[in-house]
N, C-alpha and C positions, 0 to 999 in steps of 0.2 A: 504493499500500499504506500509506503514511504517512497519507493522508487517511482511509482506512478505519479505521485504528487510532484516529485522533482521533474519528471518528464513534462508534466503539465505546465509547471512554472517556466521551463525552458521554452516551450512552444509559445506561451504568452509573451515572453520577453522578445523572442525572435519576431513574432507578429507585430509587436509594437515598434521594433526597429524598422521592419519592412514598411509599416504604415507611415512612419515618420519620413521615409525617404522615397516613397513611391512616385509621387508627382510633386515637382517643385514649382512654386508660383512666385514670380517676381514682377515688379512694375516699374516703369519709367514715367516720370511726370515732373512738371515744373514746381518749384517751391512756392511761387507766387505768380499771379497774372493781374492784368488790369480789368476792371469791370467793362463788359462788352466784348472782350476777347473770347475766342474759343479755347477751351481747355482740352488738350489732347492727352489721352492716357494710353500707354502701350503695355499690354499684359503679355508676359512670356510664361508658357507652361512647358515643362520638360518632363518627359517620362524617364525615370531613372531605372526602370526595370528592363530586363532583357527580352521582354515579350510585349506585343502591341496592347494598347489600351484605348478605350473610347470613354469620353467624359462629357458631361453637361456642365457648362460654365455659367455662373450667374454673377452679374455686376450691378449692385444697387447704386443708383445715382442720387445725389443730394436733392432734397425737396425743393430747394431754391435754385433750380436749374432746368433747362429744357434740352432734350436730345437734339443733336445736329446730324451725326452720322454714327450708327444707323438713325433714321428719322423716327422710327417707331420703337417705343419701349412699352413693356407690359406693366400693368398695375395689378398687384396681388395683395390680398388681405391676409394678415397674420393673426393666428389665434382664432378668436371668435369674431373676427371682423372689426375689432376695435381700432386696430392700427393697419396702415397700408404702406407699401413701398413700391417705388417705380424702379424697374430694373431692365437690363439687357440680358439676353440669354443666347448661348451658342452651343452647338454640338460639334465636337472635334474628335478626330481619330489621331492617335499618336503611335508611331512605330517604335520599335525598340530603341531606346536612348534618343528619341527624336524630340526636338523643341519646335514649338509653333508659337506665333505671335498674333495677338488680336489688338487692333487699334480702334478706338472709338473717340468721338468728340462730343462735348456738351458745352452749353453756354451758361455760366452762372448769372443769376438775375439780381444779386445784391452783394454789396461789399461785406467783408467779414471772413469767417472761417468756412471754407468749403469742406464738407465731410467726405473724404474718400474712404468709403466703407470697404471692408475686406472682400477681396475676390474669393468666391467659393466655387469649388469644383467637386463633382460627384462622379465616382467611377466604381462599378462593381460593388456597390453597397458601402464603399468607403468615402469619406468626405475630407477635403483639404481646403485650407484657406490661407490667404496672405495676411499680413498685418494691416490694421487700419491706419490711415494717415490724415493729415490736415493740410490743405492748401490755402494760402492767404490770397484773398481777392481784394486788390487795392482799388482806390477810387481813381477817377480821371481828374487831375488837378484843374481847378478853375479859380484859384485865389480866394476861395470862400469855404469856410467850414460849414457845409450844409447839414441839414437834419439827417441823423443816422451816421454821420461821419465822425471819426475820432482819430487820435494820433496813431493808433495801432494800424489802421487801414488807409489813412489819408494823411501821412506826415507832412506832405507838401503844403496842405491847406490848414491843418490843425496843429496847434501846439498845446502843451499841457495847461498853459495859463488860460486858453480859450475853452477848455472842456469843463463845463459845469456838470455836476452830478448830484443825485440824491441817494443813490444806492450803488453798490459795486457793479451791478448789472449794467449801469449806464456807461461804464468805462471800457467794456470789452476786454481785449487782451493785447499784448504789446510785443510779441516777437517769439522767436524760437530759442529753446534751450539747446545745449550742445548735442543732445540726442536727435535733434532735427524734427521731432514730432510733438514735443510738449511746449506749450506757451508759458511765458512769464506772466504772472498775474499783475494787474494794476488795480488799486483799491480807491474807493471814494473817501477822501480825507479832507475835512473842512470845505466840503462842496466842490472840491477839485480832484480830478483824477491824478493819482500819484503812482509812479512806477515803484514796485517793491524791490527789495534787495535780491541779490542772486541766490539767497538761501533756498528759495523755492526750486530753482533750477538744480542746485546742488543735490537736494534731496531727491528730485525726480530722476536726475542722471544716476545717482547712487542706486536708487531702486531698480532702474533699468539694467544697470550693470550687475546687480545682485541677482536679478531674474535670469539673465543670460548665464551667469556662473552656476546658478542652481540647475538650469537645464543641462549644462555641460556635465555637472556631477551626476545628474540622473542618468544620462546616456552612458557615462563611464561606468556607473554602478550596474546598469542593465547588462552592459557588455561583460563586465567582470563576473556577474552572476551567471550569465550564459556559459562562460568559459568553465567556471567551477562545476556547473551542472553537467556539462558535456564530459569533463574529466571523470566525474563520479559515475556517469552512465557507462563510460568505457571500462572503468574498473569493475563495475557491476557485471558487465557482459563477459569480461575476462574471467572473473571468478565463477560465473555461472557455467561457462564452457569448460573450465578446469574441472568443476564438479561433475560435468557430464561425460568425462572420459570413459567411465564404465559403460555408458550407453554407446559411445563410439565403438568400444571393443566388442560389445554385444552385436552391434550392427555389422561390423566387419566380419565377425565369426559367422553370423547367420548367412551373410551373402557369399562368403567364400564357399560354404557348404552347398549353396545353390548353384555354384559354378561360375559366378562373376569373377572377372580378373581384378587384380589389385588396382589397376589404373581406372577401371570403371567405378570401383568403390570410392577411390580417391576423388574422382571427378564429381561424384554425387555428393560427397561430404563437403567439398569446396563450394559447390553451388548452394549448400545449406548454411554457409557462413563460417564453417570451421577452418582454422588455419592449417597450413601444411605441416607446421610443427606439431600441432595436436594430433593430426592424422598419423604422422610418422611414429610419434610416441605410442599411439594406440597399436599400431602394427607391431612395434618392437615388443610391446607387453604381451601380445598374443603368442609370440614365438617361444 
């Protein structure tokens, strides 16, 4: 029972490793664009397996945008119809170790943070996704800090002294941390939006680094566990076959009496997984 448990753990570990590396998704996109410009996203999907795969790919687009190419996007309702999302979908076939790219364009309708949701791919009951990201949509400068504009997304027209606020939500956000995905916060202080210190970024970057380190430790642990279990199984099989030598001798004796040659018996035992050394020792024990 213990051996079966170890084999089960090994299979689960190997399945997790295979799932983590089966289809790789990456994306190319600009960090920021101007309001009115088209936003182009390039999705790359690579099959890391040595056999072909087919997949359905979904890309949700931000609610404050319209599709440009493809022109048509589907709207689906999530859960009990309380929320909905607009998305593109594609069906692709990937050959062994093949990479394919998908390019689409949308036009954001307002300044601020454009949500680049995770790309999701489904293949043979497995699902894969990319990281979610944020793209900054900047204003078109007109020498006036218009309604809805602030220093974060319209620095040419707005300065901190011009941004009045009542709550933190009036201030928006003000730039990227070193990890390229997290924004620095700005807070409403004395009715003015004020940029916070870099402590927010430091904590965010540290959390991001710790997460990657934890993932690395997890994969290393799974690999080490798989190796230990594999070695244990080899020792178990070796011990089992050694204990089965009397059975080999009995098999050899019975088939010699039936008129089979030693080579025929040897070939049959090898096909059943016994080593030549075990077979030769059994033959010597019979003499």
